Each structure stands twice: as structure tokens, then as C-alpha cells.
C-alpha positions as CSV (number, residue, x, y, z in Angstrom):
1,M,85.7,112.8,71.4
2,E,86.7,110.0,73.7
3,I,86.9,110.7,77.4
4,V,89.5,109.0,79.6
5,V,89.1,109.3,83.4
6,L,92.1,108.4,85.4
7,G,91.3,107.4,88.9
8,A,88.5,105.2,90.3
9,G,88.0,107.0,93.6
10,S,84.8,108.8,94.5
11,V,85.3,111.9,92.3
12,G,86.5,109.8,89.3
13,M,83.6,107.4,89.5
14,L,81.0,110.1,89.9
15,I,82.4,112.2,87.0
16,T,82.5,109.1,84.8
17,S,78.9,108.2,85.7
18,F,77.6,111.6,84.7
19,L,79.7,111.9,81.5
20,S,78.7,108.4,80.3
21,E,75.0,109.6,80.3
22,Y,75.6,111.5,77.2
23,N,78.9,110.1,75.8
24,D,79.2,106.4,75.0
25,R,83.0,106.6,74.6
26,V,84.0,107.0,78.3
27,T,86.8,104.9,79.7
28,L,87.7,104.7,83.4
29,I,91.3,103.8,84.2
30,V,91.5,101.5,87.3
31,R,94.4,99.9,89.1
32,R,93.0,96.4,89.7
33,E,91.8,93.8,87.2
34,E,89.1,92.6,89.5
35,Q,87.5,96.1,89.6
36,A,87.8,96.4,85.8
37,K,85.9,93.1,85.4
38,D,83.2,94.0,87.9
39,L,82.6,97.3,86.2
40,Q,82.3,95.6,82.8
41,H,79.9,93.0,84.2
42,Y,77.7,95.1,86.6
43,G,78.2,98.6,85.1
44,L,78.9,101.7,87.1
45,L,76.1,102.4,89.6
46,R,75.3,105.8,91.0
47,K,73.1,106.3,94.0
48,N,71.4,109.6,93.4
49,L,70.3,112.3,95.8
50,D,66.6,111.3,95.4
51,G,67.4,107.7,96.3
52,T,67.2,106.3,92.8
53,I,70.0,104.3,91.2
54,T,71.5,105.0,87.8
55,R,73.4,102.3,86.0
56,N,75.8,103.2,83.2
57,S,77.8,101.0,80.9
58,I,81.4,102.1,80.7
59,N,84.7,101.0,79.2
60,T,87.6,100.2,81.6
61,S,91.3,99.8,81.2
62,L,94.4,99.2,83.4
63,D,96.7,101.2,81.1
64,F,96.5,104.8,80.0
65,S,99.8,105.0,78.2
66,K,98.2,104.3,74.9
67,I,95.5,106.9,74.4
68,S,94.2,108.1,71.0
69,K,94.8,111.6,69.9
70,N,91.0,112.2,69.8
71,S,90.7,112.0,73.6
72,L,90.2,114.3,76.6
73,V,92.0,113.0,79.7
74,I,90.6,113.8,83.1
75,I,93.0,113.2,86.0
76,A,91.0,112.5,89.1
77,V,93.6,110.9,91.4
78,K,94.8,112.5,94.7
79,Y,97.8,114.7,94.7
80,G,100.1,112.1,96.2
81,Q,99.6,109.9,93.2
82,L,100.4,112.6,90.6
83,Q,104.2,112.2,90.8
84,H,103.9,108.7,89.4
85,I,101.5,109.8,86.7
86,Y,103.4,112.9,85.4
87,E,106.0,110.6,83.6
88,T,103.3,108.9,81.5
89,L,101.5,112.2,80.8
90,H,104.8,113.5,79.4
91,T,104.7,110.7,76.8
92,L,101.2,111.4,75.6
93,D,100.6,113.3,72.4
94,P,100.8,117.1,73.2
95,S,97.5,117.7,71.4
96,I,95.6,115.6,74.0
97,P,93.9,118.1,76.4
98,L,94.1,117.5,80.2
99,L,91.8,118.4,83.0
100,F,93.1,118.1,86.6
101,L,90.6,117.5,89.5
102,Q,92.7,117.7,92.6
103,N,92.2,119.5,95.9
104,G,94.7,122.1,97.0
105,L,97.3,124.2,95.1
106,A,100.4,122.0,95.1
107,H,99.7,120.6,91.6
108,F,99.0,123.8,89.8
109,E,102.5,124.8,88.7
110,E,103.6,121.2,88.2
111,A,100.7,120.4,85.9
112,S,100.8,123.7,84.0
113,N,104.4,122.9,82.9
114,L,103.4,119.6,81.2
115,P,103.9,119.6,77.4
116,Q,100.2,119.3,76.6
117,Q,98.9,122.3,74.6
118,S,95.6,122.5,76.4
119,I,95.4,122.2,80.2
120,A,92.5,123.0,82.5
121,F,91.8,122.7,86.2
122,G,88.6,121.8,88.0
123,S,87.1,122.5,91.4
124,C,84.5,119.9,92.5
125,Q,81.9,121.5,94.8
126,F,79.6,118.4,94.9
127,G,79.7,115.5,97.4
128,A,80.8,112.1,96.4
129,E,81.5,108.9,98.3
130,R,82.8,105.6,96.9
131,E,80.8,102.7,98.3
132,N,82.5,99.8,96.6
133,D,84.3,98.9,93.3
134,T,81.1,99.5,91.2
135,T,79.0,102.0,93.2
136,V,79.4,105.7,93.9
137,L,77.1,107.8,96.1
138,H,76.2,111.4,95.0
139,R,76.2,113.0,98.4
140,G,75.5,116.6,97.7
141,Q,74.6,118.8,94.7
142,G,77.2,121.3,93.7
143,I,78.9,122.9,90.7
144,L,82.0,121.6,88.9
145,R,84.0,124.8,88.2
146,I,86.5,124.6,85.3
147,A,89.2,127.1,84.4
148,V,91.4,126.7,81.3
149,E,95.0,127.6,82.2
150,K,96.5,127.3,78.7
151,G,95.5,126.4,75.2
152,D,92.1,125.8,73.6
153,A,89.0,125.9,75.7
154,L,86.9,124.1,73.1
155,P,87.6,120.5,74.2
156,F,86.3,121.3,77.7
157,T,83.0,122.6,76.5
158,L,81.7,119.1,76.3
159,F,81.0,119.4,80.1
160,S,78.3,122.0,79.4
161,K,76.3,119.5,77.3
162,S,75.1,117.4,80.2
163,P,71.3,116.7,80.2
164,N,71.3,116.0,83.9
165,P,70.3,119.1,85.9
166,V,72.2,118.0,89.0
167,F,75.5,117.9,87.1
168,Q,76.1,121.6,86.8
169,V,79.3,123.1,85.2
170,E,80.6,126.7,85.4
171,F,83.6,128.1,83.6
172,V,85.7,130.7,85.4
173,E,88.7,132.8,84.3
174,S,91.5,132.2,86.8
175,A,92.5,128.6,87.6
176,E,94.9,129.6,90.4
177,E,92.3,131.9,92.0
178,M,89.7,129.1,91.8
179,L,92.0,126.5,93.3
180,F,93.0,128.8,96.2
181,E,89.4,129.6,97.0
182,K,88.6,125.9,97.1
183,A,91.7,125.3,99.3
184,L,90.5,128.0,101.7
185,L,87.1,126.3,101.9
186,N,88.7,122.9,102.5
187,C,90.7,124.4,105.4
188,F,87.5,124.6,107.4
189,I,85.9,121.1,107.1
190,N,88.8,118.8,106.3
191,P,91.2,119.2,109.2
192,L,88.6,119.7,111.9
193,T,86.6,116.6,110.9
194,A,89.9,114.6,110.6
195,I,91.0,115.6,114.1
196,L,87.7,115.3,115.8
197,E,86.7,112.2,113.7
198,V,83.1,113.5,113.1
199,K,80.9,114.0,110.0
200,N,80.6,117.4,108.5
201,G,77.4,118.4,110.2
202,L,78.7,118.0,113.7
203,L,81.0,120.9,113.2
204,V,78.1,123.3,113.5
205,E,76.1,121.2,116.0
206,S,78.7,121.1,118.8
207,P,79.3,124.5,120.5
208,Q,83.0,123.8,120.9
209,S,83.6,122.8,117.2
210,F,81.4,125.7,116.1
211,S,83.6,128.1,118.1
212,L,86.7,126.6,116.4
213,L,85.1,127.0,113.0
214,K,84.3,130.6,113.7
215,K,87.8,131.4,115.0
216,L,89.3,129.7,112.0
217,Y,87.1,131.8,109.7
218,E,88.3,135.0,111.5
219,E,91.9,134.0,111.2
220,L,91.7,133.3,107.5
221,M,89.7,136.5,106.8
222,A,92.4,138.5,108.5
223,A,95.1,136.8,106.5
224,F,93.4,136.7,103.1
225,P,90.8,139.5,103.0
226,K,90.6,139.7,99.2
227,E,90.2,135.9,98.6
228,M,87.8,135.5,101.6
229,S,85.6,138.4,100.6
230,K,83.4,136.1,98.5
231,L,83.0,133.7,101.4
232,T,80.8,134.5,104.4
233,F,80.7,132.6,107.6
234,S,77.1,131.7,106.7
235,D,78.5,130.0,103.6
236,V,80.8,127.8,105.7
237,E,77.9,127.0,108.1
238,N,75.6,126.1,105.1
239,L,78.3,123.9,103.6
240,C,78.5,121.9,106.8
241,R,74.8,121.5,107.0
242,R,74.4,120.7,103.3
243,T,77.0,118.0,103.6
244,A,76.0,117.0,107.2
245,T,76.1,113.3,106.6
246,N,79.3,113.3,104.6
247,T,82.6,111.9,105.8
248,S,85.2,114.4,104.6
249,S,88.0,113.0,102.3
250,M,90.6,113.8,105.0
251,L,88.7,111.9,107.7
252,G,88.2,109.1,105.3
253,D,91.9,108.9,104.7
254,I,92.6,108.9,108.4
255,L,90.1,106.2,109.1
256,S,91.5,104.1,106.2
257,F,95.2,104.6,107.3
258,R,96.0,106.5,104.1
259,P,98.1,109.6,103.7
260,T,95.9,112.7,103.7
261,E,96.0,115.8,101.4
262,I,96.9,118.0,104.3
263,E,100.1,119.2,102.6
264,S,98.5,120.1,99.3
265,I,95.5,121.9,100.9
266,V,96.4,123.3,104.4
267,G,100.2,123.2,103.8
268,A,99.8,125.3,100.6
269,V,97.7,127.9,102.4
270,L,100.2,128.1,105.2
271,K,103.0,128.6,102.7
272,L,101.2,131.4,101.0
273,G,100.5,133.0,104.4
274,V,104.3,132.9,105.2
275,Q,105.0,134.6,101.8
276,R,102.6,137.3,102.7
277,G,103.9,137.7,106.2
278,K,100.7,136.5,107.8
279,N,100.4,134.4,111.0
280,L,97.9,131.5,111.0
281,P,98.5,129.9,114.4
282,L,95.1,128.1,114.6
283,L,95.4,126.7,111.1
284,E,99.0,125.7,111.7
285,T,98.0,123.8,114.9
286,L,95.3,121.9,113.0
287,Y,97.9,121.1,110.3
288,L,100.3,119.7,112.9
289,L,97.5,117.7,114.6
290,V,96.5,116.1,111.3
291,L,100.2,115.2,110.6
292,A,100.4,113.7,114.1
293,K,97.3,111.5,113.4
294,E,98.8,110.5,110.1
295,G,102.0,109.4,111.8
296,R,100.0,107.5,114.4
297,S,98.0,105.7,111.7
298,E,101.1,104.7,109.8
299,K,102.3,102.8,112.9
300,M,99.1,100.9,113.5
């Protein structure tokens, strides 16, 4: 089966790198011809956790509107780009399976209503950072969780065939539950690092940010006891320490003057809180502060 990865950001490049280790028919869709040429010439480089560098030869393309029926399409763009992509996805053959790898919950219902017969969602627990057009850094080992929302699960089992022990895949039952749990987890690191403009590890090293982190955990636990029951505060601490040198995606967006995913992550959690009659004053404050920083960045 051919694999088409749409999106040459950190997640798209890292997933492409791992998949191309055991499938020679992987194509990465990019937006710029210059990047396509560089990837064809130099290959896709992955800086591994142990300091080694892996080079993989991949196919590139600037157009994903003409994809063969014998393909699996992985959509690894951020939520804000999905609206432009849905139109093309509607034109693809309905038999082509789709896997969505976005943070947050906002895309769940939208993507589920596409005409494709098999649709799955993924939750990336690993760390990734795009260094340049041809190089991606594997920043932290973690699991790629996949949940099939509708259709046949068979096309997605190719992920379980990876020979690389650091590329671990786990299949779970509920896509919506999985995405909400990841959104809750993202509510801790992303907004705080974006506002304070610090790397993940500093959230547990500074007494003030550690206190904010703990108060946020208590607030989310009170609002969503069932969903938070699987997540201890130690898990949040360990995540910060395990990804201590990482720049969160939300902070990266702020520093690069790009729109963040605050609406699809924190906004979606706040919306669900309203539906359940729960107050989340600290989370709402962080949400508004990130929006304020976004507005400031847009004017610079």
C-alpha cells in the first residue's frame, strides 16, 4: 500500500521518516517546490534520541488531488489548515482510508463526516521538532495512539509493522475519548509555555509555574473527574521533565508569529466544560492570555 503524508511540519516529517524505514512507497506532500527538490536531493534526515542520524529516501509531491486508490492518506497539518484541505479530501475516492493527526477536538466531527469509508484518528505522544526543510529532530520517545472511528481497521495495521523499537503504536477503542484525553494533557504545557515563553522543563523548575501547573491540574480534575482519573499530577510532572528541552508547539507558533491551536485544544475543553456546567477560571484566563499574545504577534 502506498502511504501519502500531507504536511511537512514536525509531526509529518517524523512520521514519514519512520514509515519510510519499512515502506519504500511513502510520499510527503509539501507546499514549496524548493523543499521538494531538497528532500529529493538530500533525503529526509532524522536526528535520533541517541544522537545518531538516519537518512531516508522519500518521494515528494506538491499535489495530493491525484492519489491512487491503493493509498493510505495521513493528514498531519494543523487544524487551521484543515478547512482548505477538506474540499480536496471530498474529491478523493471514498475507498481511500484517512488518518488524522491533529491536536484538540475541533476536527473530530468535521473529519468523521467526510465521505471516506475508513477514517481513523491519531494522538502523538512523542516529541518532534522541525529543524529545517530536510531535517526533523526526534525529541522524546512516546506512543502513537490510533483509534478507528469508522470503517475497516485493516489499512491502519501497517503501523504495527515498524521494526524500530522507538516508534511504538497502540490501538485504542474510542477516538473521541483519546482526543479529549490528549487535549486535557495539552492544556497543561502548551498555554503555560506560550505565555511564559519557556521550555517545557521550566514549568516544574520554577516554584511559581509549578504552583500554576498544580492549580490547573486541580481545576481540571474537579471539572472532568472521569477523564482525568487516568492522569495523575506525577504524570504531568514527568511529561514536563521528559520533554524538558522541548519548545511546545504553541510557544513555537507564538515565537514564529503564527496562529496557535488554542481554539482547537483549550477552546474545545472550555466549550465542553460549559456544556457540563463546569467553571474553569484558570484555564479560561490562560486561554485569553494566549489569544492576547496572538493578537500582539499579528501586529508586529
